[in-house]
N, C-alpha and C positions, 0 to 999 in steps of 0.2 A: 583715869588718865587725863592729865591736865594739858599736855601740849602735844602737837603733831608738827614736826619740822620737815621741810624739804631742803635737802642739801646736795650740792654737786660733789661733795666729798665729805667723808666722815671727819669729825673733830676728835675730841678726847675719847679715850676708850669707853666703850659701852659695856654693860654687864653680859649681854648676849648679842651675837651677830647671827642674823637669819639669812639663809641663801636658798633660793628656789632651785629645784633640779627636776628635769623632765625624765620620764621613764624611758629607758634605753639610751640615755645620754652617755657618750663615751669621751667627749672632749672636755678634759678637766683643766685646760690651760688657763681659762679665765679665773677659775677658783684658785689655782696654784699661784697666779699672779697676785691675787688679793691676799690669800693666806697660804703661803708655801708649805708650811708644816702641816696644816690641816688638809691641803690638797693630797698629800701622800697618805694620810690616814684614811681619807674618803676613798681613794683609789684602791687601797687594800680592802676596805669594807665592801666595796662593790665586787671585787674579785672573789671574796669569800661569801658573796650573796647575803651579806648582812643588811644591804640596802639596795633597793631597785628603783626608787622614784615613783612608787605607786601613790595615788592621790592621798594626801594628808599623812603619808608615812614620814616618820621622823628619825633622823640619825644625829646624835649629839656627841661632841668631844670637848673635854675641858683641858686646857693647857695655858697656864699663865703667860707663856711666851708668845701666844698669838697676838697679832698686831692690833686688830680691831676690838677684840673682846676676849676675855679669858675662856669663854665658852662659845663654840660655834655650833649652830643647829642647821642642818639641811632638811628642808621640807619637800616631800615628794609632790609633784604637780600632775602626774599622769602623762597622757599623750599631749603634745603641743596643740593639736587641733581641738582638743576637748577642754582647754582652759578658757572658760567663759566666766562672766561676772558671778554667776551663782556659785561656782566652785571656788573662785577667789575669795568670796565672802566667807566660805567655810574655812579656807586656809588662813585668812586673817584671824578668824576666831581661834583656830588651832595655835597660832603664834601667841595670842594673848593667854591661852590656856597654859602653854608651856612656860611662858614668862611668869605667870602667876604662881605656878608650882615652885619656881626657883626664887620667888620674891624679888625679881629683878627690878631695879629702879629705872634703868635706862636700857632700851633695846634699839638695835639698828637693823634695818631691813634693806638689803641690796635689791631695790625695787626692779631694776632692769632684768634681773634673773627670774622675775615672776610674770613677764609679759606674754609669752607665747606667740601664736600666729595672729590672733584676732583682737587682742586687747591693746588699746592705745594707752600711752603713758598717763594721760590726764584721767582716763577712766580708772586705771589701776590705782592712781594716787587717791582719787576720791573714795574708792571702795575701801582701801586700807585705812584711811583716816576715819571714815564713818563706821565701818565694821569693828575696828579696834576699840573705839569709844563705846560702842554698844555692847561689845563682848565684855568690857570691863565693868559694866553696870551691875550694881547690887542694891537692893532696897533694904537698908539696914537701920532705918529710923527707930525701930522698936527693939533692936537688939541691945541687951545689957551686958553681954559677956565681955571677956578680956579682949582688948584690941588686937593683941597678937594672934588671937584665934580667928580673926576675921580675914577674908580674902585680901591680898595685897597685890595690886596690879601696877604696871609701869607708870611712872610719872612722865617720862619722856619717851616718845616714839619717833625715831629718826627714819625718814625715808631717804635713801641715797640714790640719786639719778646721775648718770655720767654726763648727759647732754645739758650743758649750762644754758643753752638757748631756750630750754623748756621751763626755766625757773619761774617766769612770770605766770605762764599758763598753769603750771602745776600748783603754784601758790594759790591761785584763784580757785582751782578745783578743791584743794584741801580746805580753804576757808569756807567754801560753800558746804562741803561735807560736814565740817564741824558744826555749822549752824543747824543743819538737818539733824545730826545726831543729838544735839542738845535739845531740840524740839521733841524728838522721839523719847528721850530720857525724861523730859518734863511730863509727857503724856503717861509714861510708865509710872512715874512717881504719883501723879494724881490718881491713877487707876488702881494702884496697889494699896492705896489708903483704904482702911476698913469703912464700912457703912456708918459706924457710930461717929466717924470723923468727917467723911466726905459725903454729906447729904446735899440736897438742892441748894439751901442757903449758902453752904460753904463753897459750892461750885460757882454760885453767883459771885461770891467774894473773890475767889481765885481768878475767875475770868475778868473781873474788874481790875484786879492788880495787873494782870497781863496786858489788858487794854491800855492802862495808864503808862506802863513801861514801854509798850510798842507803838503807841500813838494810834490805837484803834478806837472807833466809836463804840460805846458799850451801852446796851439797854437790857434791862431784865424785867419782863412783864411779870407782875406779882399776882397773888390770888385775886385781888379785886379787879385788876385789869383783864385777867384771863376770864373771869366771870362776865364782865361787861362785853367782852368780845364773843362770848359763847363758845369758848374752846373746851367743850365738854368731853372730848377725848382725853385731854390732859387732866382736867378736873376729876373725871370719873375714875381714872386709875389711881389718883392720889387721895381719893376719899377715905381710904382705909388707913391713912397716915396722919399723925398729928403734926408732921413736918410740912410746911407749905411748899407748893410746887413753884416752878418758874419757867419762863421761856427766855433763855439767854440769846441775845442777838449781838453779834460782833460785825462791824463793817469796816472794810478797807477800800481805799481807792475811788472815792466818789469822783475825783477829778479824771478818772480813766473810763468813765461810763461809755465813751465813744468806742473804746476797744472791746466792750462787752461786759456783761454782768453774769456771774455764776453764783448760784446759791448752793452752799454745802449744808446738809442737814444731818444731825447725829442723835441717835437715841440715848437718852440720859436717865436710865432707871438706876438710881444709886444703890438700891437693893430690891431684889425681886423675890418675894415669898411665893408668888403665884396668886396671891389674894385668896379668896374663898376656894378657888380651884388650886389648893395649895400644893406646892411641890413636895416630892419625897425629901426626907431630911438628909440623906446621903448626898454629899456634894453641894448642898445648898450654900455653903460658905463661899463658893465660887460666884454666886450671884451678885457679889459686890462688883464684878466685872461687867454687869449689864449696862454700865455707863460708858462703855468703851467707845461707842460711836460718837457720843457727845464730846468726850475728851479728845478724840482724834480731830474733831472739827475745831475745838478751842485751840489746841496746840498748833494745828495747821494755820489758823488765822494769825497767831503770833509769828510764825515763820514767814508767812506771806508778807507781813509788814517788814520783817527783818531783811528779806530779800528784795524788798521794794518792787514787787511785781506790778507791771503797768496794766492792771486789770481791776475792775470792780468786783470784789468778792464779799458775799454776805454769808456769815456762819450762823446757823440757827441750832440751838440745843435745847429741846424740851426736856425738863428735868423733873422727875417725880420719884416717890418711893412707893412701891406696890406692897402695901402691908394690910393687916387685918385688924388694926387696933381701934379704929374710930367708928366710922359708919361705912363699911366697905361696899364697893360695887358688887352686885350679885349677878350670877349667871341668869340670863333671861331679862335683865334690864335693857331698856331701849333708850338710847341717847341720841341727841341731835348734834352733829358735829359742826365745826366752824363754818364749813362750806354749805351747810344746810341739809346734808344727807343724814338719814337716820340709820343707826347701827344697832342690831341686837347683839348683846354680849353673850355669846355662847360659852366662852371660857375666859375667866378673868386672868388666866396666865398667858393669854394672847394679848398682852397689854402694850407691848412696844409699838405695834402697828397703830394703836389708837392715838398715842401721843405723837407719833410721826405724822399721822394723817393731818392733824391740825396744823402742824408746822409746815408740812408740804403745801397745804392750801394757802397758808399765810404768805408763802413765797410770792404769790401773785402780786402782792403790794410792790415788789421790787422790779417787776417786769423783766425777769431773768431771761437770758439767752439759753440757759441750761440749768438743770438741777441735778445734783449728785447726792445721794444719801448713803449713810453707813450705819448699820445696826447689828447688834447681836440678836437677830430676830427669831431664828428657829433652831431648835435642837437638831432638826433633820439636816440642816446644812452642815452641822458639826459631824453628824453620823455619816453623811455622804462623803465629805471631803477630808475629814480629820483636821489637822492643823496645817495642811500643806497649801491650801488655796481657799479663797473665799468664793462664794457664788456671786455671779453678776447677771443681772437681768435688766431690761429696760425697753424703752420705746424708740430708741434711735440707734441703729446698728453702727453707724459711723462713730458715734460717741462711745459705744461699748468697745469697739475695736481700738479706739484711741486709749481708753483706760486699760485695756488688756495689754497693749504694747508698753504702756508705762509700767505696768506691773512686772513685766519681764525684765525691764531695766532696773527696777528698784528692788526686786526680790519679793515684792508683795503681789503674788500671782492671783489671777482671777480666772474662773472657768464659767462659761456661759450656760445658762439653762433657758429653755423656751418660755415665752410668755404669750402663748396662743390664746385667742379669744375663748376657746372652748373651756379653759380652766375657770372662767368667770362663773360658769354655771354652779360650781361648788360653793360659792359664797352668796348666792342669791337669797334674799331674805323672804320669810313668810309673812311676818308682821312688821317688817322694816324693809328699807331699801336693800341692805346687805347685812350679812352676818360677819362677825369678826373671826370666825374660823370656818374651814371647809369640812370635808367628810373624813379627814384623817389621812388621805393620800395626797402625794405631791405637795406637802405642807409648805415647803419653801416657795414654791411657785404660787400657790393660792394666797399666801401671805402677801406676796408681791402684787398679785392681782387686786388685793384689798387696797394697798397703797396707791395703786394706779388710779383708783376712783377719786383721789384727792389731789392729784397733780394738776396744776393749771393747764387748761386746754392748749394744745399745740406746742407746749414747751418740751423740748428734748429732755428726757429724764433717765437716769440710771440708778439702780438700787444695788448696793453691795451688802450681802448677808455675811457678816464677819464673825459669826458665832464660833467657828472653829479656830480662827486665827487671832482673835483678840487677846487670848491668853493661852499659855501652855502649861502642861502638867509636869514637865521635866525640863532640865536645862538643854538648850541647843547651842549651836556655834555662835549665835549673836545675842542670846537672851537667857537669863536664868528663869527658873520656874516662876510664873506669874504673868503680869501684863506685858504685852509685846510692843505696844504703841502702834499696832498695825493701822495703816491708813494715812499716817502723816506723810510718809515718803511717797506713797501713791498719789495722794491728792496734790502734793507739791510738784511732782513731776508733770502731772496733767496741766496744772495751772501755769507752770513755768513755760510751757510750750503751747499755750492756748492761742487759738486763732478762730476765725469764722469757719475755717475748714475742719475744725475739730468735731463738727456735728453736721447733720444733714439739712438743718433748717435753711 
């Protein structure tokens, strides 16, 4: 979908007109005023119990004589009190699904009919613009079939609001939503690329292009520099690969240091075999998504620059390939990390925490007010939450609450797990300071306890385990099977509303 328009009245005819309808609604005067012929058809359908207004229920009628479009589709919204952002996102996806099946080029949505009791017009406009673009996304770069067999989504999406006084506010909301959606799509594109294409050097290249386009400062620490710094967490994981590792660093807003500095850190394992502790073959193709955290950080940095946020933001993405081709790290190896602590590698498939650890410790260089990291860290987070929410843990409750609230607004939900000191016992080392895995229980928590050992002292820190939300195995209302771009909207919402009150320090 190329464009999103906000208009006080409809222009030339669209292919489909969409109208919202609440469950139990009886007053059809508004619809009859807009489309008199359709109003009578809908009235008859309701009497015959062909349509009731249940959430995402659809009733359609085709008649060339209709004013706005030859086809009118009414979408059920459920009870007025229940229409909240999460449901409106699903409804926006439903609208795109219906439009796609009809191969409609231009659709018109009477946005005022989708507001309910709690949604403001600007919120609804932003959700429609963002969710419609995301629902239209497909990764087709490697498809060679006939073009007419590929999905066709609307090129023009018109939002019609009656109140002309809202035009400026709504336009700003739509413009912002479009920028956010484009950043999420950028993240999906990078993440859906296979590992034979998107390896650490290619991520360095892509992040460099983004930095040049958006005006970000770009640094990529290479093999020599990582060795000189003693980043043996990153180096150890990458030992089994012939492809060199990198630590990508993107910087925005040096001039805004007085407003605060936030470090974002993302795990960038471009492919994870598990190393010597090799994974089962079934589903291993999904391990190209083990770079999701890094890509969320890279895409967010581009968006932060686009939105000109008055905040210093540093994005760090340690990038490796966990393979078994060269001289791989072994279970039982002991390595000294960037911050000087020693780690015994119990399991080479617990590699993400090793590369994150070095990057987290490196954040101290920037004297951040807070650190937030995102990683497809543990399969247990996926098993626990499925693809509905990510796990959130950290050292600062106020910052955790800030991020959770942002997740409710953006649809990228987070659910808190405890980080009690007692869990540290599970990773105490015998021949080293700590082990990289625990005893098999509470794996998401003990992995986070490991990361905590490398966070600079007294810096508020939150970890997001996005193992279940970074990609999906089947289509949903906003995303087809594959990478979701999870984290971009969440990070951006948090940073857009950042203040010293966002955390407890």
